[in-house]
C-alpha positions as CSV (number, residue, x, y, z in Angstrom):
1,M,71.2,98.2,101.8
2,L,73.6,100.0,100.0
3,S,75.8,98.7,97.0
4,F,79.8,99.1,97.2
5,D,82.5,98.3,94.7
6,V,85.6,97.2,96.8
7,R,89.0,96.9,95.4
8,F,92.3,95.7,96.9
9,I,95.2,97.6,95.7
10,K,98.9,96.8,95.8
11,T,101.6,99.3,94.9
12,V,104.3,97.7,92.7
13,C,107.5,98.9,91.1
14,D,108.1,98.2,87.3
15,D,111.7,97.5,86.0
16,T,112.3,101.2,85.7
17,G,111.5,102.0,89.4
18,H,108.1,103.5,88.7
19,E,105.3,102.7,91.0
20,H,101.9,101.5,89.8
21,R,98.7,100.6,91.5
22,A,97.7,96.9,90.8
23,C,94.3,95.5,91.7
24,Q,94.6,92.2,93.7
25,A,90.9,91.6,93.9
26,A,87.7,93.2,93.4
27,F,84.3,92.5,95.0
28,S,80.6,94.0,95.0
29,V,79.2,94.0,98.4
30,Q,75.7,94.7,99.6
31,A,75.9,96.2,103.1
32,P,74.2,98.7,105.5
33,S,77.2,100.9,105.8
34,L,80.8,101.7,104.8
35,T,82.3,100.0,107.8
36,E,80.2,96.8,107.1
37,A,81.2,96.8,103.5
38,V,84.9,96.9,104.3
39,R,84.5,94.1,106.8
40,Q,82.7,91.9,104.4
41,A,85.1,92.5,101.5
42,E,88.1,91.8,103.8
43,A,86.5,88.5,105.0
44,D,85.8,87.6,101.3
45,F,89.3,88.5,100.3
46,C,90.8,86.4,102.9
47,R,88.7,83.3,102.2
48,Q,89.5,83.6,98.4
49,K,93.4,84.0,99.2
50,H,93.3,81.4,102.1
51,V,94.9,83.9,104.5
52,Q,93.9,85.5,107.8
53,D,95.6,89.0,107.0
54,W,94.5,90.7,103.7
55,T,97.6,93.0,104.0
56,I,99.8,90.3,102.7
57,F,98.5,90.8,99.2
58,A,97.5,94.5,99.3
59,D,98.4,97.7,100.6
60,A,95.0,99.6,100.6
61,V,91.3,99.1,100.1
62,E,89.3,101.4,97.8
63,L,85.5,101.7,98.1
64,V,83.1,103.2,95.7
65,S,79.3,103.3,96.2
66,P,77.5,103.5,92.9
67,T,74.2,104.0,94.8
68,L,75.6,107.2,96.5
69,R,77.3,108.4,93.4
70,A,74.0,108.1,91.7
71,G,72.4,110.5,94.2
72,A,70.5,107.9,96.2
73,Q,69.4,108.9,99.7
74,T,71.2,107.1,102.7
75,P,68.5,105.5,104.9
């Protein structure tokens, strides 16, 4: 299993019209693949926010795998 840090991001404008990326939620996920990590994180986010569609609260999903970044081999 690989470890993934998953963040849900929303782009918002401040009072001067400049865009900023705001993290709406972050999860650490253990999954066999990138695709499965996204699926698990989306389900967790929807449960947490009590919605069926995570895009109500976020524009994008960011994934980082500390395991892969550290040079670990993919099984």
